[in-house]
MIKOL-302357 format. One record per residue (C-alpha): residue in three letters; x, y, z. Coordinates in pm, whole numbers, padded with zeros to 5 digits, always signed. Layout:
! MIKOL-302357
ALAXYZ ...
! end
This chain:
! MIKOL-302357
UNK+15489+10934+12657 UNK+15124+10957+12463 UNK+14824+10753+12519 UNK+14580+10682+12241 UNK+14204+10680+12478 UNK+13998+10565+12180 UNK+14208+10221+12201 UNK+14138+10180+12566 UNK+13924+09852+12671 UNK+13552+09909+12748 UNK+13633+09843+13118 UNK+13931+10078+13157 UNK+13720+10362+12999 UNK+13449+10295+13256 UNK+13675+10329+13538 UNK+13815+10631+13432 UNK+13480+10809+13310 UNK+13365+10682+13720 UNK+13577+11014+13846 UNK+13342+11226+13608 UNK+12997+11404+13696 UNK+12721+11404+13470 UNK+12791+11705+13290 UNK+13105+11595+13175 UNK+13015+11274+13118 UNK+12754+11369+12894 UNK+13056+11545+12706 UNK+13299+11300+12711 UNK+12997+11092+12524 UNK+13048+11303+12195 UNK+13437+11203+12120 UNK+13333+10916+11930 UNK+13147+10588+11943 UNK+13386+10409+12159 UNK+13341+10654+12442 UNK+12993+10713+12391 UNK+12926+10358+12487 UNK+13160+10354+12787 UNK+12963+10701+12886 UNK+12632+10521+12826 UNK+12685+10201+13058 UNK+12440+10142+13296 UNK+12661+10096+13576 UNK+12823+10418+13565 UNK+12490+10609+13598 UNK+12309+10343+13848 UNK+12654+10465+14092 UNK+12583+10853+14014 UNK+12211+10775+14133 UNK+12311+10586+14444 UNK+12595+10840+14556 UNK+12337+11106+14514 UNK+12020+10961+14672 UNK+11913+10724+14884 UNK+11638+10553+14748 UNK+11583+10536+14347 UNK+11339+10321+14170 UNK+11304+10335+13803 UNK+10956+10203+13781 UNK+10857+10583+13862 UNK+10960+10667+13484 UNK+10737+10564+13188 UNK+10857+10212+13073 UNK+11019+10364+12741 UNK+11236+10582+12982 UNK+11364+10341+13216 UNK+11717+10379+13211 UNK+11945+10500+13494 UNK+12085+10755+13255 UNK+11726+10894+13235 UNK+11663+10866+13594 UNK+11939+11047+13676 UNK+11861+11334+13466 UNK+11506+11394+13505 UNK+11545+11358+13885 UNK+11842+11616+13898 UNK+11613+11850+13662 UNK+11338+11798+13884 UNK+11516+11899+14167 UNK+11720+12179+13996 UNK+11340+12350+13965 UNK+11249+12245+14296 UNK+11507+12435+14409 UNK+11519+12753+14238 UNK+11133+12809+14250 UNK+11112+13071+13965 UNK+10765+13104+13837 UNK+10700+13020+13471 UNK+11059+12867+13418 UNK+11028+12610+13706 UNK+10696+12582+13812 UNK+10349+12677+13720 UNK+10061+12768+13987 UNK+09698+12707+13936 UNK+09384+12783+14170 UNK+09136+12475+14222 UNK+08787+12640+14307 UNK+08450+12428+14380 UNK+08412+12417+14753 UNK+08160+12645+14913 UNK+08313+12600+15257 UNK+08636+12583+15481 UNK+08877+12294+15334 UNK+08944+12055+15660 UNK+09198+11847+15503 UNK+09377+11732+15175 UNK+09566+11440+15067 UNK+09771+11286+14770 UNK+09608+10960+14617 UNK+09971+10897+14433 UNK+10263+10751+14599 UNK+10476+11019+14690 UNK+10810+10887+14647 UNK+10977+11034+14302 UNK+10704+11014+14079 UNK+10804+11201+13801 UNK+10563+11111+13489 UNK+10240+11017+13637 UNK+09988+11279+13731 UNK+09924+11382+14084 UNK+09603+11329+14221 UNK+09476+11537+14529 UNK+09156+11480+14729 UNK+09059+11744+14973 UNK+08769+11754+15218 UNK+08526+12044+15323 UNK+08283+12175+15581 UNK+08041+12197+15286 UNK+08016+11824+15310 UNK+08184+11712+15032 UNK+08521+11504+14915 UNK+08657+11645+14526 UNK+08933+11547+14365 UNK+09181+11740+14166 UNK+09426+11659+13870 UNK+09725+11902+13990 UNK+09910+11920+13636 UNK+09560+11989+13496 UNK+09418+12206+13740 UNK+09093+12050+13678 UNK+08832+11874+13939 UNK+08829+11515+13878 UNK+08485+11440+14070 UNK+08299+11550+14369 UNK+08099+11319+14634 UNK+07731+11372+14690 UNK+07679+11669+14980 UNK+07702+11486+15305 UNK+07426+11524+15635 UNK+07718+11669+15836 UNK+08020+11869+15772 UNK+08337+11659+15677 UNK+08610+11703+15974 UNK+08870+11469+15851 UNK+09010+11324+15526 UNK+09313+11043+15489 UNK+09392+10815+15207 UNK+09465+10472+15225 UNK+09769+10375+14937 UNK+09723+10004+14959 UNK+09370+09993+14851 UNK+09310+10321+14670 UNK+09060+10450+14893 UNK+08953+10735+15044 UNK+08812+10769+15403 UNK+08695+11072+15577 UNK+08456+11145+15869 UNK+08230+11420+15967 UNK+08088+11606+16254 UNK+07865+11332+16383 UNK+08138+11060+16372 UNK+08044+10878+16049 UNK+08330+10721+15909 UNK+08310+10647+15506 UNK+08521+10488+15244 UNK+08541+10609+14899 UNK+08675+10493+14584 UNK+08955+10729+14493 UNK+08925+10680+14141 UNK+08539+10764+14093 UNK+08424+10878+14420 UNK+08165+10621+14460 UNK+08065+10556+14874 UNK+08153+10198+14950 UNK+08066+10167+15298 UNK+08014+10387+15664 UNK+08024+10294+16012 UNK+07908+10516+16289 UNK+08105+10566+16612 UNK+07835+10833+16741 UNK+08101+11085+16819 UNK+08136+11451+16776 UNK+08540+11404+16619 UNK+08757+11126+16514 UNK+09123+11078+16450 UNK+09208+10843+16176 UNK+09495+10594+16046 UNK+09572+10316+15839 UNK+09778+10030+15802 UNK+09818+09700+15647 UNK+09898+09363+15771 UNK+09852+08986+15673 UNK+09687+09054+15354 UNK+09439+09320+15500 UNK+09393+09694+15539 UNK+09284+09812+15888 UNK+09137+10157+16015 UNK+09176+10266+16344 UNK+08975+10588+16435 UNK+08988+10730+16840 UNK+08677+10925+16919 UNK+08561+11185+17159 UNK+08471+10985+17401 UNK+08816+10772+17437 UNK+08772+10455+17270 UNK+08942+10313+16939 UNK+08762+10129+16687 UNK+08976+09924+16442 UNK+08778+09816+16120 UNK+08839+09643+15813 UNK+08901+09842+15456 UNK+08716+09843+15257 UNK+08427+09704+15443 UNK+08440+09899+15765 UNK+08343+09620+15958 UNK+08475+09645+16330 UNK+08710+09371+16468 UNK+08782+09573+16802 UNK+08647+09806+17046 UNK+08890+09925+17315 UNK+08866+10173+17555 UNK+09175+10362+17613 UNK+09081+10654+17809 UNK+08754+10707+17983 UNK+08535+11024+17855 UNK+08828+11230+17701 UNK+08918+11297+17366 UNK+09196+11108+17180 UNK+09365+11428+16992 UNK+09633+11235+16871 UNK+09692+10907+16685 UNK+10021+10801+16551 UNK+10144+10468+16372 UNK+10518+10377+16342 UNK+10728+10342+16038 UNK+10752+09959+16113 UNK+10304+09906+16136 UNK+10367+09737+16468 UNK+10278+10028+16704 UNK+09963+10274+16742 UNK+09999+10548+16979 UNK+09693+10733+17141 UNK+09746+11061+17333 UNK+09491+11376+17452 UNK+09584+11717+17489 UNK+09313+11775+17749 UNK+09453+11605+18072 UNK+09825+11632+18199 UNK+09753+11308+18446 UNK+09667+11071+18156 UNK+09985+10958+17974 UNK+09990+10825+17604 UNK+09937+10501+17524 UNK+10123+10261+17299 UNK+09926+09928+17153 UNK+10022+09668+16939 UNK+09840+09684+16617 UNK+09828+09283+16584 UNK+09633+09305+16922 UNK+09375+09556+16773 UNK+09345+09408+16442 UNK+09298+09062+16553 UNK+09219+09071+16911 UNK+09201+08745+17162 UNK+08876+08720+17281 UNK+08985+08652+17664 UNK+09267+08903+17712 UNK+09286+09287+17631 UNK+09492+09466+17373 UNK+09896+09453+17446 UNK+09901+09852+17553 UNK+10153+10018+17766 UNK+10188+10380+17895 UNK+10462+10609+17784 UNK+10574+10833+18103 UNK+10512+11180+18023 UNK+10305+11439+18138 UNK+10016+11518+17897 UNK+10094+11525+17541 UNK+10100+11862+17302 UNK+10219+11706+16969 UNK+10406+11357+16869 UNK+10595+11252+16588 UNK+10764+10943+16478 UNK+11111+10944+16337 UNK+11053+10799+15967 UNK+11369+10595+15926 UNK+11354+10428+16264 UNK+11117+10111+16326 UNK+10953+10263+16644 UNK+11107+10580+16737 UNK+10873+10842+16897 UNK+10953+11214+17001 UNK+10665+11367+17256 UNK+10628+11737+17343 UNK+10483+11756+17681 UNK+10505+11969+17984 UNK+10743+11950+18233 UNK+10526+11884+18502 UNK+10649+12206+18710 UNK+10570+12504+18486 UNK+10461+12595+18130 UNK+10797+12490+17971 UNK+10798+12216+17728 UNK+11053+11937+17688 UNK+11057+11664+17421 UNK+11103+11310+17514 UNK+11222+11060+17271 UNK+11140+10693+17317 UNK+11177+10336+17151 UNK+10928+10107+17157 UNK+11026+09748+17124 UNK+10857+09422+17230 UNK+10967+09162+17438 UNK+10773+08792+17382 UNK+10779+08531+17575 UNK+10616+08159+17566 UNK+10280+08307+17712 UNK+10217+08674+17625 UNK+10383+09009+17474 UNK+10532+09311+17638 UNK+10585+09644+17526 UNK+10913+09791+17632 UNK+10928+10184+17628 UNK+11292+10295+17656 UNK+11373+10661+17660 UNK+11679+10748+17445 UNK+11686+11124+17439 UNK+11550+11440+17543 UNK+11538+11830+17433 UNK+11468+12113+17607 UNK+11273+12367+17417 UNK+11275+12730+17411 UNK+10951+12826+17280 UNK+10695+13125+17362 UNK+10474+13015+17653 UNK+10189+13243+17512 UNK+10149+13020+17232 UNK+10050+12664+17254 UNK+10012+12568+16863 UNK+10311+12357+16813 UNK+10411+12196+16459 UNK+10614+11886+16509 UNK+10783+11681+16208 UNK+11106+11431+16208 UNK+11329+11373+15931 UNK+11547+11039+15894 UNK+11687+10925+16235 UNK+11773+11202+16451 UNK+11692+11528+16278 UNK+11376+11723+16487 UNK+11164+12009+16330 UNK+10961+12228+16542 UNK+10738+12545+16410 UNK+10592+12779+16658 UNK+10444+13090+16557 UNK+10651+13262+16271 UNK+10931+13041+16357 UNK+11071+12725+16261 UNK+11362+12565+16411 UNK+11573+12269+16370 UNK+11716+12052+16650 UNK+11902+11735+16654 UNK+11841+11449+16847 UNK+12125+11537+17122 UNK+11935+11841+17194 UNK+12152+12106+16960 UNK+11973+12375+16772 UNK+12097+12366+16488 UNK+11908+12660+16275 UNK+11630+12914+16280 UNK+11413+13069+16042 UNK+11198+13342+16059 UNK+11079+13387+15690 UNK+10697+13445+15756 UNK+10531+13760+15877 UNK+10237+13543+16024 UNK+10199+13267+16219 UNK+10310+12902+16062 UNK+09982+12730+16008 UNK+10097+12381+15844 UNK+10413+12246+15749 UNK+10510+11955+15512 UNK+10845+11701+15522 UNK+11005+11519+15254 UNK+11357+11373+15191 UNK+11434+11671+14962 UNK+11282+11951+15092 UNK+11048+12123+15369 UNK+10761+12348+15306 UNK+10574+12567+15585 UNK+10254+12737+15518 UNK+10175+13071+15677 UNK+09897+13288+15758 UNK+10059+13569+15559 UNK+09948+13396+15266 UNK+10253+13240+15138 UNK+10466+12890+15140 UNK+10818+12875+15206 UNK+11051+12627+15069 UNK+11346+12505+15263 UNK+11579+12226+15080 UNK+11814+11950+15341 UNK+12169+12020+15339 UNK+12465+11830+15493 UNK+12685+12058+15740 UNK+13053+12024+15777 UNK+12988+11834+16095 UNK+12742+11581+15915 UNK+12455+11727+16077 UNK+12170+11780+15886 UNK+12015+12154+15812 UNK+11824+12341+15583 UNK+11870+12604+15327 UNK+11588+12905+15285 UNK+11525+12917+14920 UNK+11184+13099+14804 UNK+10827+13183+14849 UNK+10545+13068+14682 UNK+10264+13331+14720 UNK+09887+13245+14727 UNK+09696+13542+14661 UNK+09561+13886+14782 UNK+09487+13941+15135 UNK+09184+14142+15016 UNK+09015+13794+14945 UNK+09209+13520+15181 UNK+09302+13513+15528 UNK+09571+13274+15501 UNK+09686+12913+15401 UNK+09554+12643+15622 UNK+09736+12320+15505 UNK+10006+12216+15297 UNK+10088+11865+15124 UNK+10353+11766+14891 UNK+10431+11467+14665 UNK+10792+11451+14431 UNK+10700+11716+14202 UNK+10430+11932+14338 UNK+10254+12130+14647 UNK+09908+12186+14719 UNK+09793+12437+14992 UNK+09450+12523+15113 UNK+09356+12890+15139 UNK+09131+13054+15378 UNK+08905+13259+15210 UNK+08730+13557+15340 UNK+08383+13428+15192 UNK+08404+13116+15346 UNK+08466+12932+15015 UNK+08802+12761+15036 UNK+09046+12712+14732 UNK+09354+12524+14675 UNK+09658+12673+14556 UNK+09872+12377+14363 UNK+10184+12422+14247 UNK+10308+12162+13989 UNK+10689+12166+13912 UNK+10853+12090+13541 UNK+11057+11789+13548 
! end
C-alpha cells in the first residue's frame, strides 16, 4: 500500500518529523512546500531545544534571529566549536596587554548564560592599582581607571546594577560604573584584605565584605552606605565568604583556626538589621575550613573541605541550610546530608573546590582533577597538566582548568550509563612561551569565550582571550 506523504495533514507530518534529529529535519524541509512548512514548525525545534538543554532563552539572540530553529542551530554549532577546539577554525586567541603589575582577579560584565550575539566584556584588577575593561571578541581595551593609592587585591561584578566592585591592600572598597570606568563611591574598612560578595533583595543590591579583623560590613549598592557591622570572629581574617543560590544565606569562614566553626548568616538580618537583636546566625559543625562551595542547583546545599580533627586528612562534609520560623524568631537549621573522605596529597594544602548541579563535586589539587558524586564515589580522575592547577572554571557545558604549565585544559560534561555525570577531556589551549611567562593564574568563562591571566616574568601580566565562533 502506497502512502502519498505530501498530502498528509500538517499535524501528521509534524508528528512524524518529531522522531527526526536536526540534520534530518533540515533535509526533509527541502522535499516540497508542505514538508518545509511542517519541518519549520516552531514546536518541533522547541522540543529539540528543551530535550537537549535544561534552560533555553531566545532573548540571547538578536531580535531578527529569535526563533527556536535559529536558537538550536546557533547554540549547537557553538558547542561543536567549543568541543573540538581547533585553532582558527573553532576559536580565535588574542593577547590583552596594558597592566604593569600582577592581575589579581578578572570578572565578566555580561550575563554568562548562553550569550551568542552580544559582545563579551571582562574587567581585570591589578596590583598596579588599575581596573581595565576589555572587549574579548575585538581584543581591545575599552577603558582604564585612574591609578589607585594602593595595589588592588580583589574585584567582583554586580550584574543587577552593572557595577564593578574592587578592594585594595588598605581595605578601601570602591564601586565603578562598568561601562565607563567612572568611580561612584568608596568605603574604608581599614583592613589589609577583604573578601566580597553581592546580592539583591527587596529591590536593593547589597555588598557584604569580610575583613582581616573578622568583621562583616554590609553596604548598599551603589552608594556603599553601611547598613550593618557584625563581628563574626575576633581578630581572625575572614578568608571565605559565600552566598547561597537562593540568596538567603551568607557563610563566613577562616582557614587559620581549627577551633572556630564556619558561620552562616541570614541575609535579611545583615541587610535589614534589627536594632535590638543580633543577626540571625548559626555555626556549621566542622573543624576549620580549607575551602567551601554551594551546589548551584540546590537552594542552600554547601560542601566544606575540612580537617578530620585527628590528622592531616581532609574530608568533605555536606550540609543543607534551612530556616525555622516561629512567631517571635527565625532559627537556622544546619543538617548534614553527606560526607566524602578525600585521598589527597597531604603535603599540598592548595585545594580548589567546585560543584555542579545537585550532587557532582570537583576537586583540583596539584596536577590532578578529581570528580566525585555526592555519595562519595570517585567518578573520574584526570592528570592532563604538567604543573599545578592554579584556577578552575565550571559551567553547564564545560570545565576549564588553568595551570602553571601555561595551558588551559577544556573538559565537557557527559552522562554515564549509570546516569552519573562525568567529564571528557578534550583539548589544551596554550598561553605562550615559558621564556616570558610563569603560567596561568586565573580563569573565567562565559558561554562563548574563555579569559585567563598569565603571570609574566617581568611582572606585567597579560590576559589571554579565546573567543569561540558561533
